[in-house]
Each structure stands twice: as structure tokens, then as C-alpha cells.
C-alpha positions in Angstrom: -41.7 21.8 20.0 -43.9 22.2 16.9 -44.8 19.4 14.5 -42.8 21.1 11.8 -39.7 21.6 14.2 -40.0 17.9 14.9 -40.0 16.9 11.2 -37.0 19.0 10.6 -35.1 17.6 13.6 -35.9 14.0 12.4 -34.9 15.0 8.7 -31.7 16.3 10.1 -31.1 13.1 12.2 -31.6 11.0 9.1 -29.3 12.8 7.0 -26.6 12.6 9.6 -27.1 8.7 9.9 -27.3 8.5 6.0 -23.9 10.2 6.1 -22.3 8.2 8.6 -23.7 5.0 7.0 -22.1 6.1 3.8 -18.6 6.6 5.3 -18.9 3.3 7.2 -19.7 1.5 3.9 -17.0 3.4 1.9 -14.5 2.2 4.6 -15.4 -1.4 4.4 -15.4 -1.1 0.5 -11.8 0.1 0.7 -10.9 -2.6 3.2 -12.3 -5.3 1.0 -10.3 -3.7 -1.9 -7.1 -3.8 -0.2 -7.6 -7.3 1.2 -8.5 -8.5 -2.4 -5.3 -6.8 -3.5 -3.3 -9.2 -1.1 -5.3 -12.4 -2.4 -4.6 -11.5 -5.9 -0.8 -10.9 -5.2 -0.7 -14.2 -3.3 -1.7 -16.2 -6.3 0.0 -13.9 -8.9 -3.0 -12.8 -10.8 -1.3 -10.0 -12.1 -3.6 -8.8 -14.8 -6.6 -8.7 -12.1 -4.1 -6.7 -9.9 -3.7 -4.1 -12.5 -7.5 -3.8 -12.9 -7.8 -2.5 -9.3 -6.1 0.7 -10.2 -7.3 4.2 -11.4 -6.1 4.9 -15.0 -4.0 7.8 -13.5 -2.6 5.6 -10.7 0.9 5.6 -9.2 2.6 2.5 -7.6 5.6 3.4 -5.2 7.8 0.3 -4.8 11.0 -0.6 -3.5 12.7 2.9 -4.4 10.7 3.5 -7.9 7.6 5.2 -9.0 5.4 3.6 -11.6 3.1 6.0 -13.2 -0.4 5.4 -14.7 -1.9 2.1 -15.9 1.2 1.4 -18.1 3.4 1.8 -15.2 1.5 -0.5 -13.1 1.4 -3.1 -15.8 5.3 -2.9 -16.1 5.6 -3.7 -12.6 3.2 -6.3 -12.0 3.0 -7.9 -15.4 6.5 -7.3 -17.2 8.5 -7.6 -13.9 6.6 -9.7 -11.4 5.0 -12.0 -13.9 7.9 -12.7 -16.0 10.1 -13.2 -12.9 8.0 -15.2 -10.6 5.7 -17.2 -12.8 7.6 -17.2 -16.3 4.9 -15.3 -18.0 2.0 -17.1 -16.5 -0.9 -15.1 -15.0 -1.7 -17.3 -12.1 0.2 -19.5 -9.5 2.6 -21.8 -10.5 3.7 -25.2 -8.8 6.6 -24.7 -6.2 6.2 -20.8 -5.6 4.7 -19.4 -2.5 4.2 -15.5 -2.1 1.5 -15.0 0.7 0.6 -11.2 1.1 -1.8 -11.0 4.0 -3.4 -7.4 4.8 -3.8 -6.8 8.6 -4.0 -3.8 10.8 -5.8 -1.5 8.7 -6.7 1.9 9.4 -8.9 3.7 6.7 -10.2 7.1 6.7 -12.6 8.5 4.1 -12.1 12.3 3.1 -14.5 14.9 3.3 -15.0 15.0 -0.4 -16.4 11.5 -0.4 -14.4 10.2 -3.2 -11.0 10.0 -1.6 -9.8 7.8 1.0 -6.4 7.1 3.0 -5.5 3.9 4.2 -2.6 2.2 6.2 -2.1 -1.6 6.1 0.6 -3.9 7.1 1.7 -7.0 5.2 3.6 -10.0 6.8 5.0 -12.1 3.7 5.8 -15.5 3.4 7.8 -16.5 0.4 9.9 -19.2 -1.0 10.6 -21.6 -3.9 10.2 -25.4 -3.2 13.6 -27.2 -3.7 11.8 -29.5 -6.4 11.3 -26.6 -8.7 14.7 -24.8 -9.0 17.1 -23.2 -6.3 15.4 -23.7 -2.9 14.8 -20.5 -1.2 12.5 -19.2 1.7 12.2 -15.8 3.3 10.1 -13.2 5.4 9.3 -9.9 4.6 7.3 -7.2 6.6 6.1 -3.8 5.1 3.7 -0.9 5.4 1.2 0.3 2.9 0.1 4.1 2.9 -2.3 4.3 0.0 -4.7 6.6 -1.5 -8.0 5.4 -2.9 -10.4 7.1 -5.3 -14.1 6.2 -5.9 -14.6 6.4 -9.7 -18.2 5.9 -11.2 -19.1 4.8 -7.7 -16.4 2.1 -7.5 -13.5 2.4 -5.2 -9.9 1.9 -6.6 -6.4 2.2 -5.7 -5.0 5.6 -7.0 -1.6 5.5 -5.0 -0.1 2.3 -3.7 2.8 3.2 -1.6 4.3 0.1 -0.3 7.4 0.7 2.1 9.3 -2.8 2.5 10.6 -2.5 6.2 12.6 -5.9 6.7 13.4 -9.1 5.0 15.0 -12.3 6.6 16.0 -15.6 5.6 13.9 -18.3 6.9 16.8 -20.4 8.4 18.8 -17.2 10.0 16.2 -14.9 11.0 16.1 -11.1 11.0 19.1 -10.7 13.4 21.2 -11.7 10.6 19.8 -9.6 7.8 22.4 -8.1 5.7 21.9 -4.3 5.0 19.8 -3.9 1.7 18.7 -7.5 1.4 16.9 -6.7 -1.7 18.6 -3.9 -3.6 16.5 -1.0 -4.4 15.3 -0.2 -8.0 18.2 2.1 -9.5 17.3 2.3 -13.3 14.4 3.9 -14.9 12.2 2.9 -17.9 13.1 2.4 -20.8 16.5 1.7 -19.9 15.1 -1.0 -17.8 12.3 -2.2 -20.0 10.4 -3.2 -16.4 11.4 -0.3 -14.7 9.9 2.8 -12.9 9.2 6.1 -14.5 11.0 7.9 -11.6 13.4 6.8 -8.7 12.4 7.8 -5.1 15.4 9.5 -3.5 17.7 7.5 -1.5 17.3 9.1 1.7 13.6 8.6 1.7 13.8 4.9 1.6 15.2 2.4 4.1 15.4 -1.2 5.2 16.1 -3.2 8.4 18.5 -2.9 10.2 17.8 0.9 9.6 14.7 1.4 11.7 12.2 4.5 10.9 8.5 5.2 11.1 6.5 5.2 7.8 4.6 8.6 8.2 1.1 8.1 9.3 -1.8 9.8 7.1 -3.9 10.1 10.2 -3.6 12.4 13.3 -3.6 11.0 16.8 -7.2 10.2 17.7 -7.0 11.5 21.2 -4.4 14.6 20.9 -5.3 15.5 17.4 -1.6 16.0 16.7 0.6 14.6 14.0 2.1 11.0 14.9 5.8 11.6 14.4 8.9 10.5 16.2 10.7 13.1 18.5 13.6 13.5 16.2 11.3 14.7 13.4 10.0 17.5 15.7 12.8 20.0 14.7 11.8 19.6 10.9 8.3 20.4 12.0 9.2 23.4 14.0 11.3 24.8 11.2 8.5 24.4 8.8 6.2 26.2 10.9 8.5 29.0 11.5 8.9 29.1 7.6 12.5 28.3 7.6 
């Protein structure tokens, strides 16, 4: 191999390694972003939470779609902050709302400025008996999010939270009533803290109804979409153009 060929080969290897390093750094940045989101929600830091989003963001939450920073602020500040902390941006005594972010799968897209991520949250929440009506409950849900790198900084572009189950601490999930928490049913401005749009009811569900939140990623071994068998008929019809 000539000297020029060796140099060319080394340059290609360096370029490949640089690209792989960039992808790994971006994956880590997205993970840190989502984990920080969980920490901010833990402590009811709602203004700081809104700052994590792109200007043209979308928050899909409990049957509603909140659009743009204004929509995100309606959800986190006008709705959550008013309801949970009585207008205070930060924690209040007697209120617990932990949002650990776990089991993350992050995939950077080919454009280098878009990422897809799947995270699980296992929430513990409640109100202490000395600070109002005592209540304690569990919640489990899946995030399937889209992230964008804006001016070199990763931000949440679409936060798609799918609550899957709720349970009272005392009685557990075996005794959970259907639609433990009613889905959002009224849009803004009729509801001043409501979503811009409602998600069709057949696209959302809660335990004891049990479905799979669609995966953004393909199966790493087979390369096929990860879907339950009962969805296969719909996929076949789509492929056939029906």
C-alpha cells in the first residue's frame, strides 16, 4: 500500500470514528435531557421544564395535544402548577411527585439533528395527611419522544407520554377502576388550561386495557417492526394499499 493510500485509509477511519463519537455524545445528551426532565417534574419546577422544549414543540398528554411553547406552558404552569403547588414554581411541603426515567432507548437519526427516544416512568405520588386530604398512588407510563438539536443544543420537540396504569397504594393495580384518571375532554380556550386538540379516544387506553405503545425502533436482530400479532393484519393491508 502506498503512503498516499495509507493516509487516505487513516483519514477515512478518523472520519468514521468522529461520526461514531458524535452519535454517542448526542445519545448521551438526549438521555441527560430526558432524565433532567424527570428531575424537574419531581420538584415541580415547571418554568424550567417548559424551557426544555423547542418553540414549535408538541406535548401529547392524557388524551390532549398541547402545541408550541404556549401550549406547553398551559399544561405545566396553568394546569400542573396551579393544581399541585398552588401557583408556586417549585416543591411544596406535603406533596410527592417522583418521575424516575428508566429503560431508555435513544436513536439519533441520519440528519444528526433529530433523535427518537423511548423511556419508562414509574411514578410515586401523594399528599401527606397533615397537608390536606391524604392520598397516595402509583403510576406507570411510556414516553415515545422526538428531540431536536437547535443551535447545537438538544431540546424536546415532541413529548408523547402514554400513561399505562394507575393504582391506589392501599389496594394495588388489581383493583384499579377503568379510566382511573379521566382523559382530557375539552380544548382551549373552553378549558383555559386545556389542550389545543384532543387525541382520538381509540388511540389512548389505561389499565386494565393492555396494549403496546408503538416502538419507534426496529427489532435489532430481525430488522422488522416490533408489533403485536393482532396488528399484523393492519400492516398487511397497508402494504397492499387497502
